C-alpha positions as CSV (number, residue, x, y, z in Angstrom):
1,M,6.1,23.0,-28.7
2,I,6.9,22.5,-25.0
3,S,8.9,25.1,-23.1
4,V,12.3,24.0,-21.8
5,S,11.8,26.1,-18.7
6,L,8.7,24.4,-17.3
7,Q,8.5,25.1,-13.6
8,P,6.8,22.8,-11.0
9,R,4.5,24.2,-8.3
10,P,2.7,22.6,-5.3
11,A,-0.6,21.0,-6.3
12,E,-3.8,22.6,-5.1
13,T,-7.2,21.3,-4.4
14,A,-8.5,23.1,-7.6
15,D,-6.1,20.9,-9.7
16,G,-8.2,17.8,-9.1
17,E,-10.0,17.8,-12.4
18,Q,-6.9,18.2,-14.5
19,I,-4.9,15.6,-12.5
20,A,-7.9,13.2,-12.9
21,N,-7.8,13.7,-16.6
22,L,-4.1,12.7,-16.7
23,M,-4.7,9.7,-14.6
24,F,-7.6,8.4,-16.7
25,F,-6.6,9.4,-20.2
26,E,-2.8,9.2,-20.4
27,A,-0.8,6.1,-21.0
28,R,2.0,6.7,-18.5
29,V,0.4,6.5,-15.0
30,H,2.0,5.1,-11.8
31,R,-0.5,4.7,-9.0
32,H,0.4,3.3,-5.6
33,L,-1.7,0.5,-4.2
34,D,-3.3,2.6,-1.6
35,W,-6.5,3.0,0.5
36,R,-6.8,6.5,-0.7
37,T,-7.0,7.7,-4.3
38,P,-4.3,10.1,-5.5
39,L,-6.8,12.9,-5.6
40,E,-7.5,12.4,-1.9
41,W,-3.9,13.4,-1.1
42,L,-4.3,16.9,-2.7
43,G,-3.4,19.5,-0.1
44,S,-0.6,17.2,1.4
45,P,3.1,18.2,1.3
46,H,5.2,16.7,-1.5
47,Y,2.5,16.9,-4.1
48,W,3.7,18.7,-7.2
49,V,2.4,19.5,-10.7
50,L,4.1,20.7,-13.9
51,E,2.3,23.3,-16.0
52,D,2.5,24.4,-19.7
53,Q,0.5,27.5,-20.4
54,R,-1.7,26.9,-17.3
55,R,-2.4,23.3,-18.3
56,I,-1.1,20.6,-16.0
57,I,1.0,18.2,-18.0
58,A,2.5,16.1,-15.2
59,A,2.0,15.3,-11.5
60,L,4.0,13.7,-8.7
61,A,2.7,12.9,-5.3
62,C,4.8,11.4,-2.5
63,P,3.2,12.5,0.8
64,Q,4.6,11.0,4.0
65,D,2.4,8.4,5.7
66,P,3.5,7.0,8.0
67,P,6.0,9.8,8.9
68,G,9.4,9.2,7.5
69,A,8.1,7.1,4.6
70,A,7.2,9.1,1.5
71,W,5.5,6.6,-0.8
72,V,5.3,7.6,-4.5
73,R,1.5,7.5,-4.8
74,L,1.2,9.1,-8.2
75,F,3.3,9.9,-11.2
76,T,1.8,10.7,-14.5
77,H,2.4,12.9,-17.5
78,V,1.2,13.7,-21.0
79,S,2.5,11.6,-23.9
80,R,4.3,14.5,-25.6
81,L,6.7,14.7,-22.7
82,S,9.2,11.9,-22.2
83,G,9.4,10.3,-18.8
84,P,12.7,12.0,-17.8
85,E,11.3,15.4,-19.0
86,A,8.3,15.1,-16.7
87,W,10.0,13.4,-13.8
88,S,13.2,15.4,-13.4
89,P,11.7,18.8,-12.4
90,L,9.0,17.3,-10.3
91,W,11.3,14.9,-8.5
92,E,13.8,17.7,-7.8
93,A,11.1,19.9,-6.3
94,A,9.7,17.1,-4.1
95,R,13.2,15.9,-3.2
96,T,14.2,19.4,-2.1
97,E,11.0,19.9,-0.1
98,I,11.5,16.6,1.7
99,I,15.1,17.5,2.6
100,H,14.0,20.9,4.0
101,T,11.3,19.3,6.1
102,G,13.6,16.8,7.8
103,G,14.2,14.0,5.3
104,A,12.5,10.7,4.7
105,Q,12.7,7.4,2.8
106,V,11.1,7.8,-0.6
107,V,9.7,4.5,-1.6
108,A,7.8,3.1,-4.7
109,I,6.3,-0.2,-5.6
110,A,7.0,0.0,-9.4
111,V,4.6,-2.3,-11.3
112,K,5.4,-1.0,-14.8
113,P,8.8,-1.4,-16.5
114,W,9.0,2.2,-17.7
115,F,8.7,3.5,-14.1
116,Q,11.2,1.0,-12.9
117,E,13.8,2.3,-15.3
118,L,13.0,5.9,-14.4
119,L,13.6,5.2,-10.7
120,K,16.9,3.4,-11.4
121,T,18.2,6.3,-13.4
122,S,17.3,8.7,-10.6
123,G,19.4,6.8,-8.0
124,F,16.7,4.7,-6.4
125,E,17.9,1.3,-5.3
126,E,15.9,-2.0,-5.3
127,L,15.0,-2.9,-1.7
128,Q,13.0,-6.1,-2.2
129,S,10.1,-7.5,-4.1
130,I,6.4,-7.9,-3.4
131,I,4.8,-11.2,-4.5
132,L,1.2,-12.2,-4.9
133,L,-0.1,-15.5,-3.5
134,E,-3.5,-17.1,-4.1
135,W,-5.6,-19.4,-1.9
136,K,-7.3,-22.0,-4.1
137,T,-8.4,-24.6,-1.5
138,R,-12.1,-24.1,-1.0
139,L,-12.2,-26.2,2.2
140,F,-10.4,-25.2,5.3
141,T,-10.2,-27.4,8.3
142,P,-10.8,-25.2,11.4
143,R,-8.2,-25.5,14.1
144,P,-8.7,-24.9,17.8
145,L,-8.0,-21.3,18.7
146,P,-4.8,-20.7,20.6
147,N,-5.3,-20.7,24.4
148,G,-6.8,-17.5,25.6
149,I,-7.5,-16.1,22.1
150,D,-10.9,-14.9,20.9
151,I,-11.6,-13.7,17.3
152,R,-14.4,-11.3,16.7
153,P,-15.5,-8.7,14.1
154,M,-13.5,-5.5,14.2
155,L,-15.3,-2.4,15.5
156,A,-14.5,1.3,14.7
157,E,-13.6,1.8,18.4
158,D,-10.9,-0.9,18.0
159,L,-8.9,1.2,15.5
160,P,-6.5,2.9,18.0
161,A,-5.6,-0.6,19.5
162,V,-5.3,-2.0,15.9
163,A,-2.9,0.9,15.0
164,D,-0.9,0.1,18.1
165,A,-0.7,-3.6,17.2
166,D,0.2,-2.7,13.6
167,A,3.1,-0.5,14.7
168,D,4.4,-3.3,16.9
169,A,4.0,-6.0,14.2
170,F,5.7,-4.3,11.2
171,E,8.9,-2.5,10.4
172,P,8.5,1.4,10.4
173,L,8.5,1.5,6.6
174,W,5.4,-0.7,6.4
175,H,3.4,0.9,9.3
176,N,-0.2,1.9,8.7
177,S,-1.2,5.1,10.3
178,I,-4.5,5.2,12.1
179,Q,-5.9,7.4,9.3
180,A,-4.9,4.7,6.8
181,L,-6.5,2.0,8.9
182,Q,-9.7,4.0,9.3
183,K,-9.9,4.2,5.5
184,A,-9.1,0.5,5.2
185,F,-11.8,-0.4,7.7
186,S,-14.3,1.6,5.8
187,Q,-13.6,-0.4,2.6
188,A,-13.3,-3.9,4.2
189,I,-15.7,-6.7,3.5
190,F,-14.3,-8.6,6.5
191,A,-12.2,-7.2,9.3
192,T,-11.5,-9.1,12.5
193,V,-9.4,-8.8,15.6
194,A,-7.8,-11.4,17.8
195,E,-8.0,-10.6,21.5
196,E,-6.3,-11.9,24.6
197,A,-7.6,-10.8,28.0
198,G,-9.4,-7.9,26.3
199,R,-6.3,-6.7,24.4
200,V,-6.0,-6.7,20.6
201,V,-3.0,-8.8,19.7
202,G,-3.7,-9.3,16.1
203,Y,-6.0,-8.3,13.2
204,Q,-6.9,-8.8,9.6
205,I,-8.6,-6.5,7.0
206,S,-9.8,-7.9,3.7
207,T,-11.3,-6.2,0.7
208,G,-13.6,-7.6,-2.0
209,N,-13.1,-7.7,-5.8
210,M,-14.8,-9.3,-8.8
211,L,-13.0,-12.6,-8.3
212,G,-13.3,-13.0,-4.5
213,A,-11.3,-11.2,-1.8
214,H,-7.9,-9.9,-1.0
215,L,-6.2,-10.2,2.4
216,A,-5.0,-6.6,2.5
217,R,-3.4,-6.6,6.0
218,L,-2.6,-9.3,8.6
219,G,-0.7,-8.3,11.7
220,V,0.2,-10.0,15.0
221,R,2.0,-8.3,17.9
222,K,5.6,-9.5,18.2
223,E,5.1,-11.0,21.7
224,A,2.1,-13.0,20.4
225,Q,3.7,-14.4,17.3
226,G,4.5,-18.1,16.9
227,R,1.3,-19.1,18.7
228,G,-0.9,-19.7,15.6
229,I,-2.8,-16.4,15.9
230,G,-2.1,-15.4,12.3
231,S,-3.3,-18.9,11.1
232,A,-6.4,-18.6,13.3
233,L,-7.3,-15.2,11.8
234,V,-6.8,-16.5,8.2
235,G,-8.8,-19.6,9.1
236,D,-11.7,-17.6,10.4
237,L,-11.5,-15.4,7.2
238,T,-11.7,-18.5,4.9
239,L,-14.8,-19.7,6.7
240,R,-16.4,-16.3,6.2
241,L,-15.5,-16.4,2.5
242,N,-17.0,-19.9,2.1
243,A,-20.2,-18.8,3.7
244,Q,-20.4,-15.9,1.2
245,N,-19.4,-18.3,-1.7
246,L,-16.3,-16.2,-2.5
247,P,-13.9,-18.7,-4.1
248,R,-10.7,-16.8,-4.3
249,L,-8.4,-15.2,-1.8
250,T,-5.2,-13.4,-2.6
251,V,-2.5,-11.8,-0.4
252,N,0.7,-9.8,-1.0
253,T,3.9,-10.2,1.0
254,Q,7.6,-9.5,0.7
255,A,9.6,-12.1,-1.1
256,D,12.2,-12.1,1.6
257,N,9.7,-12.4,4.5
258,A,10.3,-16.0,5.4
259,A,7.9,-16.2,8.3
260,S,5.1,-14.7,6.3
261,L,5.7,-17.0,3.3
262,S,5.9,-20.0,5.6
263,L,2.5,-19.1,7.2
264,Y,0.7,-18.7,3.9
265,Q,2.2,-21.8,2.3
266,K,1.1,-23.9,5.2
267,L,-2.4,-22.5,4.8
268,G,-2.5,-23.6,1.1
269,F,-1.5,-20.3,-0.6
270,V,0.6,-20.6,-3.8
271,R,2.5,-18.0,-5.7
272,T,0.8,-16.6,-8.8
273,G,4.1,-15.6,-10.5
274,E,3.3,-11.9,-10.1
275,Q,6.2,-10.0,-8.6
276,Y,6.9,-6.2,-8.2
277,P,10.1,-4.6,-7.1
278,V,10.2,-2.0,-4.3
279,F,12.6,0.9,-4.8
280,I,13.9,3.2,-2.1
281,Y,15.8,6.5,-2.0
282,Q,17.3,7.7,1.2
283,L,17.0,11.4,1.9
């Protein structure tokens, strides 16, 4: 029988094995699409566990990265607990901690219906949806590069400039910190930058999978947008994919991002039908 007075506590590095068991063996697991695994966030603020007789029976992680955006990177619990029984004490602990440390937007991309319902009942509001697109055209006709633009492989020393371009290209909620970009770069199969007069004005990072590749991030500085730099980066990427005989390229974007959708559709991407809501809670 489970105690009605279960108390959450901050997660510790030593909890890794028990949290891993929950993630891999329990049915109810929400994991954020992240460069880092949930276990890599151990030691960060806003990471909580629920114990019953010294056994971890639920975990919630929503560390802030970038600052001000606390993405729900993990929520999982044992099957003998209901979703609300596990979520309520952990969410209250994390919520209180976030308020006491200055507040933030708590955000979640909720893939699974059970988690969507849990967020709704906790006061989260649906912000937008993320959709998946797929590039099926094997042949891509290269276009001339925009005037003054060069595309080359990304180097580790480019990452501070890439982070600066990322912060300029996206709204704060969707920024990637330099730590996240370092992790993304380490996992990329193709990463390139677009330069103008020696300055990084755009970039793309793509990862590999069993079916091909995924365009994980594409960003162009605001003052350089509308010149075909994004198209040039994707065009260069498709040529690299063809050279490696990788037949499939996917990308995620917001359903309400008209500029992004227009770009991808012009390049031959089509919607797959997969769509996931983004929920937000303002603290």
